[in-house]
Steps between C-alpha positions, in 0.01 A plus 500: 500500500623845415434710801374809327644833613226744589655817359416628156670767294828577670465186708545151365297420193303176510816352635297275704744433777680773670803646317876606522890480565877433413864405535681262734205495732491866588316778326781726599768285344365578156538243229821579353574146528390211306778349702539149629502446874709238676231479770251333266416135563301232311128564522379143559713435807411839648131409519544156650684625808378714786579872457817624667324811621688827514876502483665499838567872516441631848633848431431543129263760363142388438443525125126558483230314303612417145826680577331839540680670795194697616294184544695356792209623716131572436563876527712470188188482284418859589856607412493312167155637425605862568813461286287368213251787535780761501653344191155499341473877538837550328413266215161664446677837466749344254225340293308828475806707406671259257429558127286215360701203370624152600640650822144577608416128502819416693410755768147362528639148536747609768212667682299178482801298616573719803142456624473129421826420675328590825138411424562155351735395777251628757217318321680174570618577853154606619365148447805277547719640778457309827533816714185717535705821526656438157162411349337814637784726385488344153121547484539869578772534234271337243222742580728804488661406168163395357353841583795672329456279193138602465594868534767464232253330268286815514788752482418715195851646454654153507240373255562789260875434495425151366216613276733749324729212408226277362328787317813572294496259203868553420603427858274194518642363174852537643422281804587131498195269537559420867542866601190595308294223664618598849413866431154394380451281808585790731259723307231232524549482878435874520186468290342214696570699818294796374764750390250644250257595776466838667683561827209404724441170318873421495502538878196271514691241292799516737272458802326202339831334417622541857170365630529199266851430632372501858193287421717252306734459795210452743320252274819300441557462873140389546523224240729299730340586831374185679141449618404346832203308631392386845623148569162356589368582151743256336464119532749384758661237278628757247622773737854360514544591131499869591679733740338558839500833682315481830132441429546556128628313197713700253450431128784648296445332162287264293674174600435390142710183530338368819362147439197551726212657303365666815835669574512650150135606519548665840816679390333623180189633672683661793804643318279646226233632736440868408684764697310830495812721513672306222184513289476877543870534413455305176194699401684829563805375307296403194296821518812718534666331205188559292482867604866550408457333161196715416673815627794452259282408202439124499161332513622235748807422707558193283527717186761712678696204641520310168655779295831374355438131575482213251122492545466882471139521628249314722284399203789293363562350844137390542493353148817307583353373828164403351662310210732323739209416729303355208795281400546379857135444593458140384830387650423687823170316538685171455750605765222583747332166428830323565533687832140413589564130440810507718315687774217246487754219525658650814193667648179335374280704735570826316626493142405852390813684382551822696758779452722358776524160326698532170849566642481198731320247281697586186811423705349169611420408137853587389653295779276201432545497123867583481640419847647846544497524879722807569705308759626279216631802309627733772825309568604563139428873520728636770521879476869478416433255216225724359724808514773305325243397239415864436871576477553226240201610293590871504861424417423282202218719373636850566862469614404609854630360831367556853749536786432527872657802670525564873299814584654772713392569856153657503449451126218245536189502718514135609803278548364233262482738202753399233661742255575392142726667246376457142798473265512476121784306339619800294316804639591437864287600799139574399339561838392348831216281624417483871326169575253527788382141472405374846190518718500732801244666724307792344646437157238524219394161361580599144763408243612831350771683310585853614720740308709694749687703241468504125788504256588808296790655312647774719645828377857382566451203267471238774194278516299508822462135585151375588424349839193287571352284775338163447266415785373144555359313801701179516542274804831526680754222499499251785778324686464201272434661162537819297195698389298268276257639243177354370466501119271804536759689703766416243280637221435820699875545549555477124209742441643768729849455354346581162405842636850545643665421165271753331630757749862398447486486120261787425801729477344816366652846494217626718392357836142606429471203263760262638429129550149434628397865458277411210127442443369244748363266234854464363684503835382148588628345174861431615383350830235275346747388234728377779220269617530314168868437570417383853268237357731364230681176583808603302539795739393326822737212428794741526449568868237279673709273723409328825662705775626186679582249225568725201260287295343694208125545488368220275363616167168324555447703819550824307267376225233413758538841662461681166198289403340558839499877439243448227255368760238769569711752307188636328325562832813670636516730198125563514549627856760748372258615229241563774748707703601700192139566399412609854793742497381650169142545624613663825708749298239548229196725489407674826291524704509121515162344422508298824707455813847351455374180662200469267730559203732230634206258518384575143851485353586178684190329365562623144877446473572221748188292556532405865237649735559816697506433875268736695659735754843485336687778322803359319563837335616637836797257482577581134835673563575530128234773478771732633804429283316352202185715500328451159799289395450158659440360151874551442587154631278336238616719212865464597455123510384507138811696396733280709351189341577642156862577597549151645361322195688715250836507676556245776269203451750321278800585718458678835874576507516656153751783550416673171131505595591627847701786357220584258250500787727732699564736209143523369302490828687520831751770406240765423324500837213741442698696240301360208131440435432146631278406207777606262747273681258206489424545129867542402599202714242286319635612163860430603407160641316413179797613287741301712276193469491536120881530485539189714257304281686613187830367634335175612359447149840561347 
């Protein structure tokens, strides 16, 4: 999942995960160096041993989070924030006084970078740091920078400095394509923020944007908040499945894999029971987004949000979803019938399929048909082996190696966070990945990629190296074994590494479009493509070894696992279509024709087929409404593009270096610097041409 940055305009574009950084671990060190470090160690071994913790340095200086000196204490966020705001003032003055030309775009990008370097880092720290003081300081920094961003997006003088450039045909014709696109993207950000409005309405737009930021943060927190129920209301024999707190039982999730039907039913009904405050927050969020969209000239928020995407408008999205739903419907009904039969077999008293049933019973069917009990696979997927598998794949496909590097004192927020250097065989150091992989208290239960700093070409000719975080929720190692992954966890690891490689290889001149800073319905393509590699025996065979015996994972086990994923696949995808359609309706025409819960009920019955459960409100747990508002369809559309890339380039040979380089050059390297549809179309043409050339040589 790309954890979408909340800032628009001078903040991160749809960079979906937070954004920004550089060289030898410290922002301050710059990136002069694509140098090799003698402290690097093999990646596989580094993940199969317990972390060493901080270096033994009792008197050394504390480095600060991500090597930023100010962030050795929570108060440092205020210092970093004030420095960024002071620099912003200087850059705004420069932008407004510089004659229009390419330099204008460079100044705008530096302005964006100076804000994002604080905001994107803070966006990550506010949800992931174990210390409340750090989280609170980061939250305040996000709000402060976000407010400044919205003010800049309605700054008329700043807008006019860019408008002068794009209004001069001779100047525009002299710009290279990437510079022109970045200038147009900045101009677009002004326009969707209401720059064309009078002063009073511009202020209204700023206030709405700030309100939306606050509502988004509140709603996001509420999506994970547990519900509680008095103990005596739950049957005694299922209480032990949940956490007790005095006279109450705490329900903190859906317990979708619990074998007892009653446990899943109780969890579903209690966890999804409507919360009045959360419901009001969602309604205000949707209403505020609609008011903002109308204020700046769009008929709906969805029309505003989909500008510049592959889909372009909500009409195209709904056509895509309805066609996909029609194609899936027959297979989905068969899947539900298969689930019903299995439920009847195990629970004859009640065979009606309910929304809490598919995850569990589809797993039972897979296990029964293909004998894919996770415990049989986990010993072959130690975390170290999986990381080494990624290393092998990336090396053969792209010439990239991953090396573990010991972080400095204070550089990481938890002692089990690992730091990886990403190194190209000829280009040297490309950037850094911080791996926050293990479960801990108060850590969000999400697998995400965050950009901490985006790459860009600096004025002195050096390249600002990107820094990202990959966040997973893996079990810790035990005394007797390293961390062992289920096949699903392994696939998620590959997925998130796809985002990281996009960040490392999207080496654009401008940070505003670096890496994952691209339209959301394209941003998921590299990550979903990596899932195809994770499910190919030729790839898995390179690294899946039993952690005790060294025995390779038998081919028939991989084949069974891949075949098992087809079980109930239509129903799984139909569920995603339902979510995407619900998202579009919520962000469509307002006022909404019914309550959000009534709309949920109607949409679930139309696009999914299983009955709505009274007194539940799943939409209040739909966290993607914040980062992927009006864009949840992106997963489905990106999957279609990723499927095309896999079939055209890697199906025949997943280690094809020429195909890997073509994929990097035509897709990854551009970040958001080119129209995504243009990249997809040109990639198809190139793949077709390459196929024809190959066939010609085969015939000869």
